[in-house]
N, C-alpha and C positions, 0 to 999 in steps of 0.2 A: 382521574383522569388516565386512562391508558392510551401509551403512543400507539401510533398504526403500526411499528416494528414489531408489535407484542402479539400481533395476531397473525404475523410472518410462518409460523411453525407449523399449522397446521391448516386444515379447512374446515374451519368454523363459521359459524354464522355471517361474521363479519366479512373473512375474506371470501364467501360464497358470493355476497351482497355487491362486493365490489368487482366480480368476478366480469361484470359486460363489460364495465372500464378498462379492464385488463385486457382482454379482447382489442380494443380499438389503441391502447399503446401496442401491442404487441403487432400489429399491423401497419402503423406510425413507420415503427422501429424496422420492421422489415422492408416496407416502402422504400424508406430514405435509405439502407444497405444496398436497394437495388438500382437505384441511381447512379449511387456512387458506381458500382460497378456494371452499369451501364453506359457510366461517362457523361451522364447530365450532369451532374454537380462534380466539379472541379478536384481531381487527384492528384498533386503531389507525389512524384518518385525520385528518390534523394539519389546523388550518383553514388550512394557508399550504402551498404548493406541497412538495414532496419529493421530488430529485431521489435516485438512488442509484449509488455506484462499486463496483464489486465484478470480481469473476471466478469462473471456476470450474474453478479449476486451483487445488493447494494451494501456498503459495509467491509470493514476491513476483512481480507481473506488470509494476509503473511504477505502482500506484495509487494512490502517495501524491504524486507530480508532478502527477500529473494532476488528484485534489481541488487542488492548492493553484494550476493556473494556472486552473481554475475557477470559485475562488472570488474570486481577482483580477480576472476577467472580469467574476461577477456584482455584483462589489461599484462596477468602470467601468461597470456600466450603470443602477444606481442604488439596487442592492437589498442588504439590511443581510442577510448570510447568516451561519449559524450550524453548525457540524461538530458532526456527533453521532456514534461510536466505542463500540466492543465498549470499548476500553480492556484489552485481549489479555493476559493475564498479571498485571495490576494487581492488586495484594492491598488495593487500600482498602478498607477494614471496612463503608465507607457510599456506597451509589450510590443514583441517580447523583450524578458528582463533575465539577465541574466545573475545566477544565484550564488551568493560567498557562500564561506562556513557561519560568519555575521553579517548576513542578511537578514534583515528585518523580516518574520515571519508573517507579520501581520499585512505586508505588504505584495510577499509571494507566495504564502504559503509555509505551512509547516513541512509537510512532506519533503519538498524539495529542501530543505534547509538543512535539515535530518542526512538528507541525501550526501550533498555538499559534503556535511561535517563528515559521514562513515567513509565517502568514496574518496575524497582531493580529487575529484573528474568534474570536469567541465558542467555544468549544468544552467539551463538555461529554461524558462516559463515563459506558456503565454496561451491564451484560448486559441490562438493561430497555431496550433504546431507544426504546420510545415513550415513558416517562421521562423519558428524556434529552431529544428534543426534545419533550416540554412545556417543561420545563426554560429551553431555547433563548428558545420561545419566550412564556413567561410570564416570567422572569427577565430574559431579555438584549435582547428584543424581535425578534428575527430576523423577518424574514417571508418568508425561503425556509430550507429547510433542506438539505445536503448530508449523506449518510450514507455514509461512509467504510467498504469493506468489506463490505456491508451486501445482496449479492444474496442470500443463503439467509437474510438475518432476515423473514421474511413477517409477522409482529406488526406491522410498521410500515408502512404502507402507501404505497406511491409512486408519480408520477406520472412516474416517468422513468427510465431502468432505462441505464447504461453500462456493457457492461461491454468489461476489457481485456484480452487475448490476448498474452502472449510471444511476440514475431513470431521469438526463435529455437526457443525449445523449444515451441511451438506448447501443442497438447492431450497432449503427453507418448503413449504409447502407445493411450490413448484409454478407457482404461480406468477404472473408478471405486474408490477406496477400498476396500479396500488395494493393491488387484494395480496401479492407477494413479494418477494425479494428481487425477480431476477428481473434484469435490464432486457435480456432477451430469452428469446423461447432456450428450454434446455440441449435443442437439439444443434445451438450455435457449441457446442462443446465436442460434436463430431467433426468441425472444419479444422479446429486447430491442428498446431502441426504437436502439441504435446502439452499434459498435464499434470499438474504439480498438486498434491494435497497435503495439504497443511494439518499434517495428524492422521491417522489414521485412513488409508487409503484404497481402492478399490481397481481392479484390476484392467490395466492400462494404465496406471495412473503413477506417477515418481510421489514416493514419500519424502517431504521436504517436515525435519525435525528443527523446533528452536530452542537454542539452549542460553540460560544466564551465564555469560563471560565475569559479571561482575554488576554490583551496583558502585554508581560512579555519582559523587557529589556533585550538584549543581552549582553548588557557590565556588568551589574549588573541585578542577578537573582530576587534579594530581592525586584525590585523596578517594581508594577504592576498597569495597568492601566485601567478604565475600555475602552471598545473601545467608548464609548459616548466622552469620555473625548478629542476625537481627531474632535471633530465635531467642527464647524466653520473656518476650514483653509485649503488649499489642502493636500493632504500625497502622497508620496510615494509609491505604491504599488509594490511588487517586489516580481515574483513567476516562480520558475524554476518547474512548476510539469504538471502532465499529461494534466491538464483543468484548468490552470491559471485565464479564464473566470470566473467560481465559485470563486474562492478567490474576485477578484473585485467585482463580486456578490455581495460577500457576506459584505464586506465591504460599495457599495454603500448602499445597504436593512440598516444598520445604519447609515443613513445618512452625510455619509463619502462623500469628495472631492475627487476623486480619480485619480492620475494621473500613468496611467499600464506602467508596465515594462516587459512585459509577457518574461522568457527566455524555450528552451526547460527542458524539464521533466531530471532530476542527474545534472544539468547544474551543472558543475566545476565555482561556481563562485570567484569574485577576487575583490578586494575594489573598486577596479572602476567603479565595474555594480552596486554598492550601495553608491557609491557618488555622490553626485547632487552638484549644483552651486548655493544651496537656503540654509534656512535652515528646512524647510519641514522636518518632522519627515519620517521615512522610518518604512513600516510594510510589513513585509513578512510573511510567512508559518513558522509550526514550524521544517520540514524537511529541509528547505532552511536556515534556523538561524542555525544547526549542522554544515553548513560547512563557515558560516560565522563568526561564535561569537570570532576568533581567530582575527579577524582583525575590529570589528563592535566599534561603537561609541555609544555614549548616547544616539544617535538621532535615534536609531534600535533597533527596537522590531520585538518582534512575537506573532502571536495569537496560545495562548493553544487553544484547540479543542478538546471537549468531544463527544464521541459517546452517543445517548442514543437509546437503542430500547423498540419494546413495550413489553408486558408481554407475550403474546403467544409464541413470539423468546425464551424467558427463560425458561420457561416450556418447549416446544420442546425440546432443547436440554438439560435441566438437564434429561428430559427421554432419549434422544438417548445415553447420560452420560453411566445412568443405564444400559442401553438395553446393550452398551460395556461390562460394566463392568461383569454382567450377564454372559457374551458370546454368 
């Protein structure tokens, strides 16, 4: 049986049947945003700038590498940034929750642990983003907040919005859930400050390219290999992300022979998911590696991926920061 996501790429009969439901979804989202803007629902405005990175589609679009890139830039500019996130699928009974490099991703979510490891800056998660932002300001001394996947979390006021778009899948069939992948109508992109396209971009969008820095061993993080070292024999490719096909294609473009193992986004991996009856190496995404490191073997590797943005993005972003600082 096909998943509902498989119908989101076109205006097919299933999507058309679900379209009336998507109208109600769009209406509910619009009304909710209106209530926040009108002050009916409480909005917390932090005493420091808040930058939001998000998207209007379900699934991965490249937000996490962009957040890492932005945080590194902010630190180079002299800021003390903190990252706030939902902690999606985290099972902690206490929120907000500070995230360290060795935090349990089952408790606080996989992406926050990845961000803590890559940025070495304070990360705090919880369903109540204002509470998490307050913790970063009061307890960690942060003077600027980056809200990961926070475009639709209107309880936290924002000074700058950056939307990320998948350059290949774009907005799918252009319909809202459940008929399509949209969390909000496409017109929402007209209201953000900047649009970043992961891959091919369009007019007015800043292009982000993702490059593989190295393959890192899960059992021994000091063991790195170039991706080209895996050419010459099959590799198992494991991906529990929003768009596994992008990961598999990245490996193939490097000349690797790929045996695909796609999983749902934020999949809770077990050892049996990444153990195969042969000696071929296993490659996975960095987000998946966060959940697999506790039971990984020497045959397991993850791709360390870095974001690269054009100079026009840096220039525009720093100008917007100056405008915020000057009020």
